[in-house]
C-alpha positions as CSV (number, residue, x, y, z in Angstrom):
1,M,103.0,108.7,109.4
2,P,103.9,104.8,110.1
3,S,103.8,104.0,113.7
4,K,107.5,104.5,115.3
5,E,109.3,101.0,115.7
6,L,109.9,100.6,119.6
7,T,113.6,99.3,118.8
8,P,115.3,100.5,115.3
9,G,115.2,97.2,112.9
10,T,112.4,95.6,114.4
11,R,109.5,96.6,112.0
12,G,107.7,93.6,110.2
13,Y,108.1,93.2,106.5
14,I,105.5,94.9,104.5
15,I,104.7,92.9,101.0
16,P,102.5,94.3,98.3
17,I,101.6,91.5,96.0
18,G,100.7,92.6,92.4
19,G,97.8,90.1,92.6
20,A,96.9,87.1,90.9
21,E,99.7,85.1,92.8
22,D,100.3,81.8,92.0
23,K,98.3,79.6,94.4
24,M,98.6,76.1,92.7
25,A,102.2,75.8,91.5
26,D,105.5,76.6,93.2
27,R,103.5,79.3,95.4
28,R,106.5,81.2,96.3
29,I,105.4,84.4,97.5
30,L,102.9,82.8,99.6
31,K,105.7,80.3,100.9
32,R,107.8,83.1,101.5
33,F,105.6,85.3,103.6
34,V,104.7,81.8,105.7
35,Q,108.6,81.2,106.3
36,L,109.0,84.7,107.5
37,C,105.6,84.5,109.7
38,G,106.9,81.1,111.1
39,K,109.6,82.8,113.0
40,R,107.2,84.4,115.4
41,A,104.5,82.6,117.4
42,G,100.7,82.8,116.7
43,P,98.7,82.7,113.7
44,I,98.1,84.5,110.5
45,L,94.9,86.7,110.3
46,V,93.9,86.8,107.0
47,V,91.3,89.8,106.0
48,P,88.9,89.7,103.2
49,T,87.5,92.9,103.9
50,A,88.1,94.0,100.2
51,S,86.5,90.9,98.3
52,E,82.3,90.8,98.2
53,A,82.9,86.8,97.7
54,H,81.7,85.2,100.5
55,D,84.3,82.6,100.3
56,T,87.1,84.8,100.0
57,G,88.8,84.1,103.6
58,Q,88.3,80.1,103.0
59,R,90.0,80.2,99.7
60,Y,92.8,81.7,101.2
61,T,92.7,79.4,104.2
62,D,92.7,76.3,101.9
63,V,95.9,78.1,100.3
64,F,98.2,78.7,103.2
65,D,97.3,74.9,104.6
66,R,99.1,73.7,101.5
67,V,101.8,76.0,102.7
68,E,102.0,74.4,105.8
69,S,101.4,77.8,107.1
70,G,100.2,76.9,110.8
71,A,97.5,78.8,112.6
72,I,94.9,80.7,109.8
73,T,92.2,82.9,111.5
74,V,89.9,85.1,109.1
75,L,88.9,88.5,110.2
76,N,85.5,88.8,107.9
77,L,85.4,92.5,109.3
78,Q,82.4,94.1,106.6
79,T,81.1,97.0,109.2
80,R,83.3,99.7,110.8
81,R,81.6,98.6,114.0
82,Q,83.2,95.4,113.9
83,A,86.3,96.7,113.1
84,E,86.3,99.3,116.1
85,N,85.9,95.8,118.3
86,P,88.5,96.4,121.3
87,E,88.5,92.3,121.3
88,L,90.7,92.5,118.0
89,D,93.7,94.0,119.8
90,A,94.7,91.2,121.4
91,M,94.3,88.7,118.2
92,I,96.6,91.2,116.5
93,E,99.1,91.3,119.4
94,D,99.2,87.7,119.1
95,A,99.5,87.2,115.1
96,A,102.6,86.5,113.1
97,G,101.3,88.3,110.1
98,V,98.5,90.1,108.5
99,F,97.3,89.4,104.7
100,F,94.9,91.4,103.2
101,T,93.0,89.9,100.3
102,G,92.2,91.6,96.5
103,G,88.9,93.0,95.7
104,N,88.3,96.7,95.6
105,Q,90.6,98.9,97.8
106,L,88.2,101.5,98.8
107,R,86.0,99.1,100.5
108,L,89.4,98.5,102.5
109,T,89.5,102.4,103.4
110,T,86.2,102.7,104.2
111,I,85.5,99.7,106.5
112,L,89.0,99.5,108.2
113,G,90.4,103.3,107.6
114,G,91.3,105.4,111.1
115,T,89.4,102.4,112.9
116,N,90.6,100.6,116.2
117,F,91.9,97.8,113.9
118,A,93.7,99.6,111.6
119,Q,95.8,101.4,114.3
120,A,96.2,98.4,116.1
121,V,97.6,96.8,112.5
122,R,100.1,99.8,112.2
123,K,101.2,99.3,115.9
124,A,101.6,95.7,115.3
125,N,103.4,96.2,112.0
126,A,106.0,98.6,114.0
127,R,107.0,95.9,116.3
128,G,107.6,93.3,114.3
129,V,104.4,91.7,112.5
130,H,104.7,91.2,108.9
131,V,102.2,92.3,106.8
132,A,101.0,91.7,103.1
133,G,98.2,92.6,100.7
134,T,97.5,91.5,97.2
135,S,96.2,93.4,94.5
136,A,93.5,96.0,96.4
137,G,95.3,95.0,99.7
138,A,98.8,96.1,98.0
139,S,97.7,99.4,97.2
140,F,95.9,99.7,100.6
141,V,99.2,99.0,102.8
142,S,100.9,102.4,102.0
143,N,99.9,106.0,103.3
144,H,99.0,107.5,99.7
145,M,96.7,105.0,97.9
146,I,95.6,104.8,94.8
147,A,91.9,104.2,94.8
148,G,90.7,104.2,91.0
149,G,91.9,105.6,87.8
150,R,92.3,105.1,84.0
151,E,94.5,102.8,82.2
152,G,97.1,103.9,79.5
153,G,100.6,105.1,78.9
154,T,100.5,108.8,78.9
155,P,99.8,110.3,82.0
156,R,96.8,113.0,82.5
157,A,95.6,115.1,84.8
158,G,92.9,113.6,86.9
159,M,93.8,110.3,85.5
160,V,94.2,108.8,89.0
161,T,92.3,109.3,92.5
162,L,94.0,109.2,95.7
163,A,93.0,108.2,98.9
164,P,94.3,107.8,102.6
165,G,95.5,103.6,103.2
166,L,96.7,102.1,105.9
167,G,100.0,103.9,106.2
168,L,102.3,101.5,107.4
169,T,104.5,103.3,105.1
170,N,104.8,106.8,103.4
171,R,107.6,106.0,101.1
172,V,105.8,104.7,98.3
173,V,102.5,104.9,96.2
174,I,101.8,101.3,94.8
175,D,99.8,100.0,91.9
176,Q,98.9,96.6,91.0
177,H,98.3,94.2,88.1
178,F,100.4,97.1,86.3
179,R,102.0,95.8,83.0
180,E,98.7,93.6,82.8
181,R,96.4,96.2,83.0
182,D,98.6,99.4,81.4
183,R,98.8,101.0,84.5
184,I,101.9,103.4,83.8
185,G,100.3,106.3,83.1
186,R,98.0,106.6,86.3
187,L,101.5,105.8,88.5
188,L,103.2,108.9,86.7
189,T,100.7,110.9,87.5
190,A,100.1,109.8,91.1
191,I,103.9,110.5,91.6
192,A,103.7,113.9,89.5
193,Y,101.3,115.2,92.6
194,N,103.5,114.4,95.0
195,P,107.5,113.4,94.0
196,Y,108.8,112.8,97.5
197,A,107.0,109.2,97.2
198,L,108.9,106.5,94.8
199,G,105.9,104.5,92.7
200,L,105.8,100.9,92.7
201,G,104.1,99.1,90.0
202,V,103.8,95.4,90.9
203,D,102.9,93.2,88.2
204,E,101.1,90.1,88.9
205,D,102.3,87.3,90.4
206,T,105.1,89.3,92.1
207,A,105.9,91.2,95.3
208,A,107.9,93.8,97.4
209,F,109.5,92.4,100.4
210,I,110.2,95.4,102.0
211,G,112.0,95.2,105.2
212,P,112.8,97.1,108.0
213,D,115.7,98.7,106.5
214,N,113.8,100.0,103.6
215,V,115.0,97.6,101.3
216,F,112.6,95.8,99.1
217,E,113.5,92.6,97.4
218,V,111.8,91.6,94.5
219,V,110.1,88.2,94.4
220,G,108.0,86.4,91.6
221,R,107.7,85.8,88.0
222,G,107.3,89.4,86.4
223,G,108.7,92.9,87.3
224,I,108.6,95.6,89.4
225,T,108.9,99.2,87.7
226,V,110.0,101.9,90.2
227,V,109.4,105.5,89.2
228,D,111.4,108.4,91.0
229,A,110.1,112.0,90.1
230,N,112.3,113.3,93.2
231,D,114.3,115.1,90.7
232,C,112.2,115.7,87.9
233,E,113.1,119.1,86.1
234,S,109.5,120.4,84.9
235,T,105.8,119.6,85.1
236,N,102.7,121.1,84.0
237,M,100.7,119.6,86.8
238,A,99.6,122.4,88.2
239,R,98.4,123.8,84.8
240,A,97.0,121.1,83.1
241,G,93.4,121.0,82.9
242,D,91.1,117.3,83.8
243,G,92.5,115.0,80.9
244,H,95.4,116.8,79.3
245,A,98.5,115.4,79.2
246,V,100.9,116.1,82.0
247,E,104.6,116.4,80.9
248,L,107.5,115.0,83.3
249,V,111.0,115.6,82.3
250,G,113.8,114.0,84.3
251,V,111.9,111.3,85.8
252,K,113.8,108.3,86.6
253,L,112.4,104.7,85.9
254,H,113.7,101.1,86.8
255,I,112.3,97.7,86.2
256,L,113.3,95.3,88.8
257,V,113.1,91.3,88.6
258,N,113.1,88.2,90.7
259,G,116.0,88.8,93.5
260,S,116.5,92.3,92.6
261,R,116.6,94.4,95.2
262,F,116.3,98.5,96.0
263,D,117.1,100.9,99.0
264,L,113.3,103.4,99.1
265,L,116.0,105.7,101.1
266,E,118.8,105.8,98.7
267,R,116.4,105.5,95.8
268,S,118.8,103.4,94.1
269,A,119.3,99.7,93.5
270,V,121.5,97.5,96.0
271,K,123.9,95.2,94.1
């Protein structure tokens, strides 16, 4: 479960980005994140743990500099021992925002999962610090994380692997590079395992800005596919053998684009 807010309505934004966000032209997603963070004192913490490229942190520092973000601090956490450092508490306490880069989401869970750093980020988000993640970082922010899986349009048993994520929200399961990599089948499979959660399939250069009221707004040039299986009439998921097609009857599917808003509590679009 997410950390409890100290005061209702004070939770920071949770911002999953579908990857390949515009870093050169309008940069509207990154600008929107920086504008939110600018209302708080302190630096933006860039966490490139998901990436094995040595220059990822510097590349995002350069990008944020171009959108006049103010102070940037790169936390290049590469081991669980580093992530347990109690000195990180003060850095996160003073931060305006936290940004997880792309890469491999299993690096995020195996290095950061359950550490002092992860707990501090959860508490910080509960008191108002904004947390964004792109690509692998987007999948990581939720409680149930898609760790991997196969592409394709038809859901199949065993098509997706789930792992515990950072746990900022338990209301959604997030997939990224969604339309570009044909991931509707694995998101449907993930939601069939537990229909309580809503599936968010986030296209590239697209983000869901999830506010403290659990209403999110779509920002970007692509779309967000919302999969709602809460009222599913029937499914063979419990009987389907590995690799077999999964039946889902009565699933709702919404396609939202830039400017659209969706209430995660009411499970409906906001006019």
